N, CA, C and O atoms as CSV, one atom per row, in Angstrom:
chain,resi,resn,atom,element,x,y,z
A,1,MET,N,N,-63.806,6.140,23.002
A,1,MET,CA,C,-62.555,5.969,22.307
A,1,MET,C,C,-62.240,4.476,22.217
A,1,MET,O,O,-62.326,3.741,23.201
A,2,ALA,N,N,-61.886,4.065,21.047
A,2,ALA,CA,C,-61.611,2.652,20.817
A,2,ALA,C,C,-60.252,2.282,21.381
A,2,ALA,O,O,-59.352,3.114,21.492
A,3,PHE,N,N,-60.135,1.053,21.720
A,3,PHE,CA,C,-58.902,0.548,22.311
A,3,PHE,C,C,-57.781,0.524,21.274
A,3,PHE,O,O,-57.969,-0.010,20.181
A,4,GLY,N,N,-56.604,1.101,21.600
A,4,GLY,CA,C,-55.438,1.082,20.718
A,4,GLY,C,C,-55.446,2.110,19.617
A,4,GLY,O,O,-54.630,2.016,18.700
A,5,THR,N,N,-56.319,3.077,19.661
A,5,THR,CA,C,-56.355,4.086,18.611
A,5,THR,C,C,-55.654,5.373,19.008
A,5,THR,O,O,-55.544,6.294,18.199
A,6,LYS,N,N,-55.189,5.445,20.222
A,6,LYS,CA,C,-54.519,6.659,20.685
A,6,LYS,C,C,-53.128,6.721,20.064
A,6,LYS,O,O,-52.372,5.752,20.136
A,7,LYS,N,N,-52.796,7.822,19.473
A,7,LYS,CA,C,-51.487,8.008,18.856
A,7,LYS,C,C,-50.525,8.626,19.857
A,7,LYS,O,O,-50.855,9.586,20.553
A,8,THR,N,N,-49.329,8.056,19.913
A,8,THR,CA,C,-48.318,8.619,20.804
A,8,THR,C,C,-47.211,9.211,19.938
A,8,THR,O,O,-46.807,8.626,18.933
A,9,ALA,N,N,-46.750,10.331,20.331
A,9,ALA,CA,C,-45.682,10.997,19.595
A,9,ALA,C,C,-44.344,10.389,20.011
A,9,ALA,O,O,-44.059,10.235,21.199
A,10,LYS,N,N,-43.547,10.055,19.032
A,10,LYS,CA,C,-42.211,9.518,19.319
A,10,LYS,C,C,-41.259,10.677,19.515
A,10,LYS,O,O,-41.217,11.611,18.714
A,11,VAL,N,N,-40.497,10.606,20.587
A,11,VAL,CA,C,-39.525,11.644,20.886
A,11,VAL,C,C,-38.162,11.138,20.427
A,11,VAL,O,O,-37.673,10.107,20.889
A,12,ILE,N,N,-37.574,11.877,19.523
A,12,ILE,CA,C,-36.250,11.525,19.035
A,12,ILE,C,C,-35.248,12.414,19.745
A,12,ILE,O,O,-35.280,13.640,19.643
A,13,GLU,N,N,-34.349,11.748,20.474
A,13,GLU,CA,C,-33.341,12.508,21.201
A,13,GLU,C,C,-32.165,12.775,20.274
A,13,GLU,O,O,-31.641,11.864,19.632
A,14,THR,N,N,-31.764,14.017,20.215
A,14,THR,CA,C,-30.570,14.345,19.446
A,14,THR,C,C,-29.375,14.253,20.379
A,14,THR,O,O,-29.442,14.660,21.539
A,15,PRO,N,N,-28.276,13.711,19.857
A,15,PRO,CA,C,-27.093,13.585,20.711
A,15,PRO,C,C,-26.581,14.963,21.141
A,15,PRO,O,O,-26.773,15.967,20.456
A,16,SER,N,N,-25.938,14.967,22.277
A,16,SER,CA,C,-25.400,16.230,22.784
A,16,SER,C,C,-24.230,16.685,21.906
A,16,SER,O,O,-23.670,15.902,21.139
A,17,PHE,N,N,-23.880,17.943,22.034
A,17,PHE,CA,C,-22.752,18.475,21.268
A,17,PHE,C,C,-21.460,17.745,21.640
A,17,PHE,O,O,-20.629,17.467,20.775
A,18,ALA,N,N,-21.296,17.437,22.918
A,18,ALA,CA,C,-20.093,16.731,23.373
A,18,ALA,C,C,-20.031,15.341,22.753
A,18,ALA,O,O,-18.964,14.883,22.342
A,19,SER,N,N,-21.165,14.682,22.690
A,19,SER,CA,C,-21.226,13.349,22.096
A,19,SER,C,C,-20.899,13.400,20.603
A,19,SER,O,O,-20.159,12.563,20.087
A,20,ARG,N,N,-21.456,14.385,19.930
A,20,ARG,CA,C,-21.183,14.546,18.493
A,20,ARG,C,C,-19.715,14.868,18.247
A,20,ARG,O,O,-19.109,14.350,17.309
A,21,MET,N,N,-19.137,15.737,19.102
A,21,MET,CA,C,-17.723,16.098,18.960
A,21,MET,C,C,-16.843,14.878,19.204
A,21,MET,O,O,-15.847,14.676,18.508
A,22,SER,N,N,-17.205,14.075,20.177
A,22,SER,CA,C,-16.456,12.853,20.465
A,22,SER,C,C,-16.492,11.912,19.269
A,22,SER,O,O,-15.485,11.287,18.935
A,23,SER,N,N,-17.638,11.814,18.631
A,23,SER,CA,C,-17.785,10.964,17.443
A,23,SER,C,C,-16.909,11.460,16.297
A,23,SER,O,O,-16.283,10.667,15.593
A,24,ILE,N,N,-16.871,12.761,16.119
A,24,ILE,CA,C,-16.038,13.354,15.064
A,24,ILE,C,C,-14.563,13.097,15.339
A,24,ILE,O,O,-13.811,12.730,14.436
A,25,LYS,N,N,-14.153,13.291,16.593
A,25,LYS,CA,C,-12.754,13.037,16.963
A,25,LYS,C,C,-12.385,11.585,16.707
A,25,LYS,O,O,-11.294,11.291,16.220
A,26,ASN,N,N,-13.296,10.681,17.035
A,26,ASN,CA,C,-13.049,9.263,16.828
A,26,ASN,C,C,-12.880,8.945,15.342
A,26,ASN,O,O,-12.015,8.151,14.972
A,27,MET,N,N,-13.695,9.556,14.498
A,27,MET,CA,C,-13.568,9.328,13.053
A,27,MET,C,C,-12.196,9.788,12.552
A,27,MET,O,O,-11.574,9.101,11.742
A,28,PHE,N,N,-11.726,10.929,13.022
A,28,PHE,CA,C,-10.406,11.416,12.608
A,28,PHE,C,C,-9.295,10.524,13.143
A,28,PHE,O,O,-8.287,10.304,12.470
A,29,LYS,N,N,-9.483,10.007,14.367
A,29,LYS,CA,C,-8.482,9.105,14.929
A,29,LYS,C,C,-8.370,7.843,14.077
A,29,LYS,O,O,-7.265,7.393,13.774
A,30,VAL,N,N,-9.497,7.280,13.695
A,30,VAL,CA,C,-9.520,6.077,12.857
A,30,VAL,C,C,-8.899,6.376,11.493
A,30,VAL,O,O,-8.133,5.566,10.971
A,31,ALA,N,N,-9.221,7.529,10.919
A,31,ALA,CA,C,-8.656,7.900,9.622
A,31,ALA,C,C,-7.138,8.035,9.719
A,31,ALA,O,O,-6.414,7.618,8.815
A,32,HIS,N,N,-6.663,8.617,10.811
A,32,HIS,CA,C,-5.216,8.780,11.008
A,32,HIS,C,C,-4.543,7.423,11.137
A,32,HIS,O,O,-3.488,7.195,10.544
A,33,GLU,N,N,-5.143,6.521,11.907
A,33,GLU,CA,C,-4.581,5.180,12.080
A,33,GLU,C,C,-4.549,4.421,10.757
A,33,GLU,O,O,-3.569,3.743,10.450
A,34,ASP,N,N,-5.618,4.535,9.977
A,34,ASP,CA,C,-5.672,3.870,8.670
A,34,ASP,C,C,-4.600,4.422,7.733
A,34,ASP,O,O,-3.932,3.665,7.028
A,35,ALA,N,N,-4.443,5.736,7.730
A,35,ALA,CA,C,-3.426,6.360,6.875
A,35,ALA,C,C,-2.026,5.936,7.308
A,35,ALA,O,O,-1.151,5.723,6.469
A,36,SER,N,N,-1.818,5.816,8.603
A,36,SER,CA,C,-0.526,5.386,9.126
A,36,SER,C,C,-0.213,3.956,8.688
A,36,SER,O,O,0.906,3.665,8.267
A,37,LYS,N,N,-1.191,3.074,8.787
A,37,LYS,CA,C,-1.015,1.681,8.344
A,37,LYS,C,C,-0.714,1.627,6.848
A,37,LYS,O,O,0.149,0.866,6.411
A,38,LEU,N,N,-1.417,2.424,6.079
A,38,LEU,CA,C,-1.204,2.470,4.634
A,38,LEU,C,C,0.206,2.926,4.309
A,38,LEU,O,O,0.848,2.379,3.412
A,39,LYS,N,N,0.689,3.918,5.030
A,39,LYS,CA,C,2.041,4.430,4.811
A,39,LYS,C,C,3.075,3.343,5.061
A,39,LYS,O,O,4.017,3.188,4.284
A,40,VAL,N,N,2.903,2.588,6.146
A,40,VAL,CA,C,3.834,1.501,6.468
A,40,VAL,C,C,3.811,0.445,5.364
A,40,VAL,O,O,4.862,-0.051,4.958
A,41,GLU,N,N,2.622,0.101,4.882
A,41,GLU,CA,C,2.499,-0.876,3.794
A,41,GLU,C,C,3.222,-0.387,2.537
A,41,GLU,O,O,3.913,-1.159,1.872
A,42,MET,N,N,3.060,0.891,2.217
A,42,MET,CA,C,3.702,1.437,1.015
A,42,MET,C,C,5.214,1.459,1.168
A,42,MET,O,O,5.939,1.200,0.207
A,43,GLU,N,N,5.698,1.767,2.373
A,43,GLU,CA,C,7.149,1.764,2.601
A,43,GLU,C,C,7.725,0.359,2.422
A,43,GLU,O,O,8.800,0.197,1.845
A,44,LYS,N,N,7.009,-0.660,2.917
A,44,LYS,CA,C,7.452,-2.044,2.740
A,44,LYS,C,C,7.464,-2.418,1.260
A,44,LYS,O,O,8.383,-3.091,0.793
A,45,GLU,N,N,6.451,-1.985,0.533
A,45,GLU,CA,C,6.378,-2.284,-0.903
A,45,GLU,C,C,7.534,-1.624,-1.651
A,45,GLU,O,O,8.110,-2.218,-2.563
A,46,ILE,N,N,7.867,-0.404,-1.265
A,46,ILE,CA,C,8.999,0.296,-1.889
A,46,ILE,C,C,10.291,-0.468,-1.613
A,46,ILE,O,O,11.119,-0.633,-2.509
A,47,GLU,N,N,10.464,-0.933,-0.377
A,47,GLU,CA,C,11.656,-1.709,-0.034
A,47,GLU,C,C,11.736,-2.980,-0.881
A,47,GLU,O,O,12.804,-3.336,-1.378
A,48,ASN,N,N,10.599,-3.659,-1.041
A,48,ASN,CA,C,10.570,-4.871,-1.862
A,48,ASN,C,C,10.923,-4.567,-3.310
A,48,ASN,O,O,11.696,-5.299,-3.930
A,49,LYS,N,N,10.367,-3.502,-3.845
A,49,LYS,CA,C,10.646,-3.131,-5.242
A,49,LYS,C,C,12.114,-2.748,-5.412
A,49,LYS,O,O,12.729,-3.107,-6.416
A,50,ASN,N,N,12.684,-2.024,-4.445
A,50,ASN,CA,C,14.101,-1.665,-4.515
A,50,ASN,C,C,14.984,-2.906,-4.482
A,50,ASN,O,O,16.006,-2.958,-5.166
A,51,ALA,N,N,14.597,-3.906,-3.689
A,51,ALA,CA,C,15.354,-5.164,-3.640
A,51,ALA,C,C,15.269,-5.880,-4.986
A,51,ALA,O,O,16.254,-6.452,-5.452
A,52,GLN,N,N,14.100,-5.847,-5.603
A,52,GLN,CA,C,13.943,-6.456,-6.933
A,52,GLN,C,C,14.816,-5.740,-7.960
A,52,GLN,O,O,15.442,-6.381,-8.804
A,53,ILE,N,N,14.856,-4.423,-7.886
A,53,ILE,CA,C,15.680,-3.640,-8.809
A,53,ILE,C,C,17.151,-4.001,-8.633
A,53,ILE,O,O,17.866,-4.199,-9.616
A,54,ALA,N,N,17.604,-4.088,-7.381
A,54,ALA,CA,C,19.002,-4.436,-7.102
A,54,ALA,C,C,19.325,-5.820,-7.654
A,54,ALA,O,O,20.398,-6.035,-8.217
A,55,SER,N,N,18.404,-6.747,-7.491
A,55,SER,CA,C,18.602,-8.103,-8.000
A,55,SER,C,C,18.685,-8.098,-9.530
A,55,SER,O,O,19.538,-8.772,-10.109
A,56,LEU,N,N,17.820,-7.356,-10.168
A,56,LEU,CA,C,17.835,-7.265,-11.639
A,56,LEU,C,C,19.117,-6.606,-12.137
A,56,LEU,O,O,19.684,-7.022,-13.148
A,57,GLN,N,N,19.574,-5.573,-11.421
A,57,GLN,CA,C,20.815,-4.917,-11.826
A,57,GLN,C,C,21.996,-5.873,-11.711
A,57,GLN,O,O,22.892,-5.864,-12.554
A,58,SER,N,N,21.996,-6.683,-10.683
A,58,SER,CA,C,23.051,-7.686,-10.521
A,58,SER,C,C,22.997,-8.705,-11.650
A,58,SER,O,O,24.032,-9.094,-12.191
A,59,ASP,N,N,21.789,-9.136,-12.005
A,59,ASP,CA,C,21.626,-10.078,-13.122
A,59,ASP,C,C,22.130,-9.465,-14.426
A,59,ASP,O,O,22.802,-10.140,-15.206
A,60,ILE,N,N,21.815,-8.209,-14.667
A,60,ILE,CA,C,22.254,-7.528,-15.888
A,60,ILE,C,C,23.771,-7.440,-15.922
A,60,ILE,O,O,24.390,-7.635,-16.968
A,61,GLU,N,N,24.367,-7.145,-14.769
A,61,GLU,CA,C,25.826,-7.070,-14.683
A,61,GLU,C,C,26.458,-8.412,-15.046
A,61,GLU,O,O,27.427,-8.463,-15.803
A,62,ASN,N,N,25.910,-9.485,-14.509
A,62,ASN,CA,C,26.419,-10.827,-14.812
A,62,ASN,C,C,26.257,-11.164,-16.290
A,62,ASN,O,O,27.156,-11.747,-16.897
A,63,ILE,N,N,25.139,-10.808,-16.859
A,63,ILE,CA,C,24.898,-11.062,-18.281
A,63,ILE,C,C,25.892,-10.277,-19.132
A,63,ILE,O,O,26.446,-10.811,-20.092
A,64,ASN,N,N,26.120,-9.012,-18.784
A,64,ASN,CA,C,27.074,-8.198,-19.545
A,64,ASN,C,C,28.485,-8.767,-19.466
A,64,ASN,O,O,29.214,-8.761,-20.458
A,65,THR,N,N,28.872,-9.256,-18.300
A,65,THR,CA,C,30.194,-9.860,-18.139
A,65,THR,C,C,30.315,-11.099,-19.025
A,65,THR,O,O,31.316,-11.277,-19.719
A,66,THR,N,N,29.303,-11.945,-19.000
A,66,THR,CA,C,29.307,-13.155,-19.823
A,66,THR,C,C,29.287,-12.799,-21.303
A,66,THR,O,O,29.916,-13.474,-22.118
A,67,LYS,N,N,28.567,-11.742,-21.650
A,67,LYS,CA,C,28.498,-11.292,-23.045
A,67,LYS,C,C,29.887,-10.867,-23.523
A,67,LYS,O,O,30.302,-11.225,-24.625
A,68,LYS,N,N,30.602,-10.107,-22.696
A,68,LYS,CA,C,31.957,-9.675,-23.066
A,68,LYS,C,C,32.885,-10.878,-23.233
A,68,LYS,O,O,33.694,-10.925,-24.159
A,69,GLU,N,N,32.758,-11.851,-22.323
A,69,GLU,CA,C,33.567,-13.067,-22.431
A,69,GLU,C,C,33.261,-13.794,-23.743
A,69,GLU,O,O,34.169,-14.292,-24.408
A,70,ALA,N,N,31.995,-13.851,-24.106
A,70,ALA,CA,C,31.595,-14.517,-25.353
A,70,ALA,C,C,32.146,-13.768,-26.565
A,70,ALA,O,O,32.591,-14.390,-27.530
A,71,GLU,N,N,32.118,-12.431,-26.518
A,71,GLU,CA,C,32.649,-11.641,-27.636
A,71,GLU,C,C,34.145,-11.873,-27.813
A,71,GLU,O,O,34.621,-12.037,-28.936
A,72,VAL,N,N,34.891,-11.889,-26.698
A,72,VAL,CA,C,36.331,-12.148,-26.756
A,72,VAL,C,C,36.580,-13.560,-27.289
A,72,VAL,O,O,37.468,-13.769,-28.116
A,73,PHE,N,N,35.803,-14.513,-26.820
A,73,PHE,CA,C,35.937,-15.891,-27.273
A,73,PHE,C,C,35.685,-15.985,-28.776
A,73,PHE,O,O,36.426,-16.650,-29.500
A,74,MET,N,N,34.630,-15.311,-29.238
A,74,MET,CA,C,34.306,-15.336,-30.676
A,74,MET,C,C,35.425,-14.708,-31.492
A,74,MET,O,O,35.759,-15.217,-32.562
A,75,GLU,N,N,36.018,-13.602,-31.010
A,75,GLU,CA,C,37.128,-12.968,-31.719
A,75,GLU,C,C,38.325,-13.930,-31.828
A,75,GLU,O,O,38.957,-14.048,-32.877
A,76,ASN,N,N,38.612,-14.609,-30.708
A,76,ASN,CA,C,39.728,-15.550,-30.715
A,76,ASN,C,C,39.469,-16.715,-31.654
A,76,ASN,O,O,40.378,-17.164,-32.351
A,77,ILE,N,N,38.253,-17.203,-31.679
A,77,ILE,CA,C,37.892,-18.322,-32.564
A,77,ILE,C,C,37.991,-17.867,-34.037
A,77,ILE,O,O,38.460,-18.613,-34.897
A,78,SER,N,N,37.539,-16.627,-34.308
A,78,SER,CA,C,37.561,-16.157,-35.691
A,78,SER,C,C,38.987,-16.018,-36.200
A,78,SER,O,O,39.228,-16.137,-37.402
A,79,LYS,N,N,39.924,-15.769,-35.313
A,79,LYS,CA,C,41.347,-15.678,-35.709
A,79,LYS,C,C,41.890,-17.049,-36.104
A,79,LYS,O,O,42.776,-17.162,-36.952
A,80,LEU,N,N,41.350,-18.069,-35.483
A,80,LEU,CA,C,41.809,-19.421,-35.793
A,80,LEU,C,C,41.183,-19.976,-37.075
A,80,LEU,O,O,41.725,-20.895,-37.689
A,81,ILE,N,N,40.068,-19.427,-37.461
A,81,ILE,CA,C,39.372,-19.936,-38.640
A,81,ILE,C,C,39.994,-19.470,-39.895
A,81,ILE,O,O,39.525,-19.812,-40.981
């Protein structure tokens, strides 16, 4: 027999059921944590958007008030003309 020609069979160990179950539980734990973080991010984004809406509504209110003042002013000026 020549040197180095002997073939050895590789033994592949399969993980135990407990090990596999632990891995599955860990994946679900990570998924839950990721979903929780995403939820918090979305809630913050909603708060930011609501603040923007409130700011825009305030701006619109101010514009409408100024518009009414301008209309009254124009009516008064037209009476003088």
